[in-house]
C-alpha positions as CSV (number, residue, x, y, z in Angstrom):
1,M,40.5,-46.4,13.5
2,N,37.5,-48.5,14.1
3,I,36.3,-46.1,16.8
4,I,36.8,-43.1,14.5
5,R,35.0,-45.0,11.7
6,R,32.1,-45.9,13.9
7,T,31.8,-42.3,15.1
8,L,31.7,-40.9,11.6
9,L,29.1,-43.5,10.5
10,F,27.0,-42.5,13.5
11,A,27.3,-38.8,12.7
12,L,26.3,-39.4,9.1
13,A,23.4,-41.6,10.1
14,T,22.0,-39.0,12.5
15,L,22.3,-36.0,10.1
16,P,18.7,-36.4,8.8
17,L,17.4,-36.5,12.3
18,A,19.3,-33.3,13.1
19,A,17.9,-31.5,10.1
20,A,14.3,-32.7,10.8
21,S,14.5,-31.4,14.4
22,S,16.0,-28.0,13.4
23,G,14.0,-24.8,13.3
24,A,14.8,-23.9,9.8
25,L,11.9,-23.5,7.4
26,N,11.1,-26.3,5.0
27,D,10.0,-25.4,1.4
28,S,6.3,-25.7,2.3
29,E,6.5,-23.4,5.2
30,R,8.5,-20.8,3.3
31,S,6.1,-20.9,0.3
32,Y,3.0,-20.5,2.5
33,L,4.5,-17.5,4.4
34,I,5.5,-15.8,1.1
35,E,2.1,-16.5,-0.3
36,Q,0.4,-14.8,2.7
37,L,2.7,-11.8,2.6
38,T,2.2,-11.3,-1.1
39,K,-1.6,-11.7,-1.1
40,S,-2.0,-9.4,1.8
41,K,0.2,-6.8,0.1
42,E,-1.8,-6.9,-3.1
43,K,-5.1,-6.6,-1.2
44,F,-4.0,-3.6,0.8
45,L,-2.5,-1.8,-2.2
46,A,-5.6,-2.4,-4.3
47,S,-7.8,-1.1,-1.5
48,I,-6.2,2.4,-1.4
49,A,-5.4,2.9,-5.1
50,G,-7.0,6.0,-6.7
51,L,-8.7,7.4,-3.6
52,S,-9.4,11.1,-3.4
53,D,-8.3,13.2,-0.4
54,A,-11.8,13.2,1.0
55,Q,-12.0,9.4,0.7
56,W,-8.6,9.0,2.3
57,R,-9.4,11.1,5.4
58,Y,-13.1,10.2,5.8
59,K,-14.0,9.0,9.4
60,P,-17.4,7.4,9.9
61,A,-17.3,8.5,13.6
62,P,-14.8,10.3,15.8
63,N,-13.6,7.1,17.4
64,V,-13.4,5.1,14.1
65,W,-10.2,5.1,12.1
66,S,-10.2,6.6,8.6
67,V,-8.7,4.7,5.6
68,A,-5.6,6.9,6.1
69,E,-5.3,5.8,9.8
70,C,-5.9,2.1,9.0
71,S,-3.2,2.3,6.4
72,E,-0.7,4.0,8.7
73,H,-1.4,1.3,11.3
74,I,-0.7,-1.4,8.7
75,I,2.6,0.3,7.7
76,L,3.8,0.9,11.3
77,S,2.9,-2.7,12.2
78,E,5.2,-4.1,9.5
79,E,8.5,-3.3,11.2
80,F,7.0,-3.6,14.7
81,I,5.8,-7.2,14.3
82,F,8.8,-8.1,12.2
83,G,11.0,-6.8,15.0
84,L,9.2,-9.0,17.5
85,S,10.1,-12.0,15.4
86,Q,13.7,-11.0,15.2
87,Q,13.8,-10.4,19.0
88,L,12.6,-14.0,19.5
89,L,15.7,-15.3,17.6
90,K,17.8,-13.9,20.4
91,T,16.2,-16.2,22.9
92,P,17.4,-19.7,23.6
93,A,16.3,-22.3,21.1
94,V,13.7,-24.9,22.4
95,D,12.0,-27.9,20.9
96,R,9.5,-27.2,18.1
97,L,6.0,-26.5,19.5
98,A,3.4,-29.2,19.1
99,S,1.4,-26.5,17.3
100,A,4.2,-25.9,14.7
101,T,2.1,-27.6,12.0
102,P,0.5,-26.6,8.8
103,E,-3.0,-27.0,10.3
104,A,-2.1,-24.8,13.3
105,D,-0.4,-22.2,11.1
106,R,-3.6,-21.8,9.0
107,K,-5.7,-21.5,12.1
108,I,-3.5,-18.7,13.3
109,V,-4.1,-16.8,10.0
110,A,-7.8,-17.4,10.2
111,A,-7.9,-16.2,13.9
112,V,-6.0,-13.0,13.2
113,E,-8.2,-12.1,10.2
114,D,-11.4,-12.7,12.2
115,R,-12.7,-9.2,13.0
116,S,-15.3,-10.4,15.3
117,H,-12.6,-10.3,18.0
118,K,-11.5,-6.7,18.6
119,A,-8.0,-5.6,19.9
120,T,-6.4,-2.4,21.0
121,A,-3.3,-1.3,19.2
122,P,-0.1,-0.7,21.3
123,E,1.1,2.9,21.4
124,P,4.0,2.5,18.9
125,I,1.6,1.5,16.1
126,V,-1.2,3.9,16.8
127,P,-1.6,6.2,13.7
128,S,-0.8,9.9,14.0
129,G,-1.3,11.2,10.5
130,K,2.1,10.5,8.9
131,Y,0.9,9.8,5.3
132,N,-0.9,12.6,3.4
133,T,-1.8,10.6,0.3
134,P,-2.5,7.0,-0.7
135,A,0.5,7.2,-2.9
136,D,2.8,8.1,0.0
137,A,1.4,5.2,2.0
138,A,1.6,2.7,-0.8
139,A,5.2,3.6,-1.5
140,E,6.2,3.2,2.2
141,F,4.3,0.0,2.7
142,T,5.7,-1.5,-0.5
143,K,9.3,-0.7,0.6
144,R,8.7,-2.3,4.0
145,R,6.8,-5.4,2.8
146,D,9.3,-6.1,0.0
147,K,12.0,-6.1,2.7
148,T,10.1,-8.7,4.7
149,I,9.4,-10.9,1.7
150,A,13.1,-10.8,0.7
151,Y,14.1,-11.9,4.2
152,V,11.7,-14.8,4.1
153,R,12.9,-15.9,0.7
154,G,16.5,-16.1,1.8
155,T,16.6,-16.7,5.5
156,S,18.1,-19.8,7.1
157,D,17.2,-18.6,10.6
158,D,15.7,-21.3,13.0
159,L,12.4,-19.5,13.1
160,R,10.5,-22.6,14.4
161,V,12.5,-23.2,17.6
162,H,12.5,-19.7,19.1
163,V,9.2,-19.3,21.0
164,T,7.2,-16.8,23.0
165,K,4.4,-17.6,25.4
166,E,3.2,-14.0,25.5
167,S,1.9,-13.4,22.0
168,P,-1.8,-12.7,21.3
169,L,-1.8,-16.2,19.8
170,G,-0.6,-17.9,22.9
171,P,2.6,-19.9,22.6
172,A,4.0,-19.0,19.1
173,D,7.3,-19.4,17.3
174,A,9.1,-16.7,15.3
175,Y,7.6,-18.1,12.0
176,Q,4.1,-17.8,13.4
177,I,4.8,-14.2,14.4
178,L,5.5,-13.5,10.7
179,L,2.3,-15.2,9.8
180,L,0.6,-12.8,12.3
181,L,2.3,-9.9,10.4
182,A,0.8,-11.0,7.1
183,S,-2.7,-11.7,8.4
184,H,-2.7,-8.5,10.4
185,S,-2.4,-6.6,7.2
186,T,-5.4,-8.5,5.8
187,R,-7.4,-7.9,9.0
188,H,-6.9,-4.1,8.8
189,T,-7.5,-4.0,5.1
190,A,-10.9,-5.5,5.9
191,Q,-11.3,-2.7,8.4
192,L,-10.7,0.0,5.9
193,L,-13.0,-1.7,3.4
194,E,-15.7,-1.4,6.1
195,V,-15.0,2.3,6.2
196,K,-15.4,2.5,2.4
197,A,-18.7,0.6,2.6
198,N,-20.2,3.2,4.9
199,A,-23.3,4.9,3.4
200,S,-21.8,8.4,3.9
201,Y,-18.4,7.5,2.4
202,P,-17.4,10.2,-0.2
203,A,-18.4,9.3,-3.8
204,A,-15.9,8.1,-6.3
205,K,-14.1,10.6,-8.5
206,M,-16.2,12.9,-10.7
207,Q,-15.3,14.0,-14.3
208,F,-14.9,17.6,-15.4
209,L,-14.2,18.9,-18.9
210,I,-11.7,21.8,-18.8
211,H,-11.9,24.2,-21.8
212,Y,-8.9,26.5,-22.2
213,T,-9.1,29.6,-24.3
214,L,-6.1,31.9,-25.1
215,A,-6.7,35.4,-23.7
216,R,-4.9,36.9,-26.7
217,A,-6.0,36.7,-30.3
218,T,-3.2,34.3,-31.5
219,M,-0.1,32.6,-30.1
220,A,1.9,35.1,-32.2
221,D,0.8,37.8,-29.9
222,L,2.6,36.3,-26.9
223,T,6.0,37.7,-25.7
224,P,9.0,35.3,-25.2
225,G,8.3,35.5,-21.4
226,E,4.7,34.6,-21.9
227,M,5.7,31.7,-24.2
228,A,7.9,30.4,-21.4
229,K,4.9,30.5,-19.1
230,M,2.9,28.5,-21.7
231,G,5.7,26.0,-21.6
232,E,5.2,25.7,-17.8
233,H,1.5,25.2,-18.5
234,G,2.4,22.2,-20.7
235,Q,4.6,20.7,-18.0
236,Y,1.9,21.2,-15.4
237,L,-0.6,19.3,-17.5
238,M,1.9,16.5,-18.1
239,K,2.6,16.1,-14.4
240,S,-1.1,16.0,-13.7
241,F,-1.6,13.4,-16.4
242,Q,1.2,11.2,-14.8
243,A,-0.4,11.6,-11.4
244,G,-3.8,10.4,-12.7
245,V,-5.6,13.7,-12.3
246,L,-5.8,14.6,-16.0
247,S,-7.2,11.7,-18.0
248,W,-6.7,13.1,-21.5
249,G,-6.4,16.4,-23.3
250,G,-5.0,18.3,-26.3
251,R,-4.7,21.5,-28.2
252,V,-7.1,23.0,-30.8
253,T,-5.0,23.2,-34.0
254,D,-7.2,25.9,-35.7
255,P,-5.0,29.1,-35.3
256,T,-8.2,31.2,-35.3
257,H,-9.5,29.5,-32.1
258,P,-6.4,28.9,-30.0
259,G,-7.0,26.8,-26.9
260,G,-7.4,23.3,-25.7
261,V,-9.5,20.8,-23.8
262,G,-8.9,18.2,-21.1
263,M,-10.7,16.0,-18.7
264,V,-9.9,15.8,-15.0
265,E,-11.1,13.2,-12.5
266,V,-11.4,14.6,-9.0
267,A,-13.7,14.3,-6.0
268,S,-15.6,17.6,-6.5
269,E,-16.0,20.7,-8.6
270,A,-14.0,22.6,-6.0
271,E,-11.0,20.3,-6.7
272,A,-11.4,20.8,-10.5
273,R,-11.4,24.5,-10.1
274,A,-8.4,24.3,-7.7
275,F,-6.6,22.3,-10.5
276,T,-7.1,25.1,-13.0
277,A,-6.3,27.8,-10.5
278,S,-2.9,26.2,-10.0
279,D,-2.1,26.3,-13.7
280,P,0.9,28.7,-14.3
281,A,-0.7,30.1,-17.5
282,V,-4.0,30.6,-15.9
283,Q,-2.3,32.4,-13.0
284,A,-0.5,34.6,-15.5
285,G,-3.8,35.6,-17.2
286,L,-2.8,34.0,-20.5
287,L,-5.6,31.4,-20.5
288,K,-9.3,31.7,-19.7
289,V,-10.9,28.5,-18.3
290,T,-14.3,27.0,-18.3
291,V,-15.0,24.0,-16.0
292,L,-18.0,21.8,-16.9
293,P,-19.3,18.7,-15.2
294,F,-18.8,15.8,-17.6
295,Q,-19.7,12.1,-18.0
296,E,-17.6,10.1,-20.4
297,A,-19.8,7.7,-22.4
298,F,-17.2,5.8,-24.4
299,R,-13.5,5.8,-25.3
300,A,-11.7,4.0,-28.1
301,K,-9.0,1.5,-27.1
302,R,-5.6,2.4,-28.5
């Protein structure tokens, strides 16, 4: 009994040592990684919000990535780098690296974000034109990044005792690979901001006033089929409003002057005219359209 008692006491006494030397994340490490993942997510999404197609695809030079290409690289890298971290967990556990410290972790983040040192992307994460719009890219990135953040919030994996000596950082553990993932997003967000700062980068969206006039004398002159087409017109405007193309609009209520007005925000007059040309009621010849360059001076808050 004394032997069993002494064994149990020894086991209990050494539990804190076992916990301290394990590779599981402590609260500070988990919080720092989540902070980096969250901040880099917010920076990236803000950098591509509201871009026109011309801004999305603009390339300063043939060998320089566009905003769209930088964004695709960031998205592809999410699962690629996360996968590297997960593969490390399949390797034998070792002692914690001497560099597994808060100071070293922060140096890794700073080193990855430093764009004075260039790198070549491996083939699996080279962009190929997968995302046609900023909205498509934002949705896909958000899905992947939220999955990463959820993993970090809940994991009990021993991320700090599974190590590679072949990372761009030198010896690094699986936790530090995830820090690389977060700071890699920040690095390439900075790259796409450099593209946006180029002197020949397309201008921000322009405003155009759209004036609709009914081609018939009154609404009462429309057939049931034509009224249905006017309903499609209303649905088209609502979808455009929800997509952020149509800023505001409404109908003229004077029955002797049937029509309406609206304001679109697009990159060019050609886009504004393409917007009206896609309107079902315009295509059916029920509405005449005038497109005028416009500059909003003020708007009441509601």
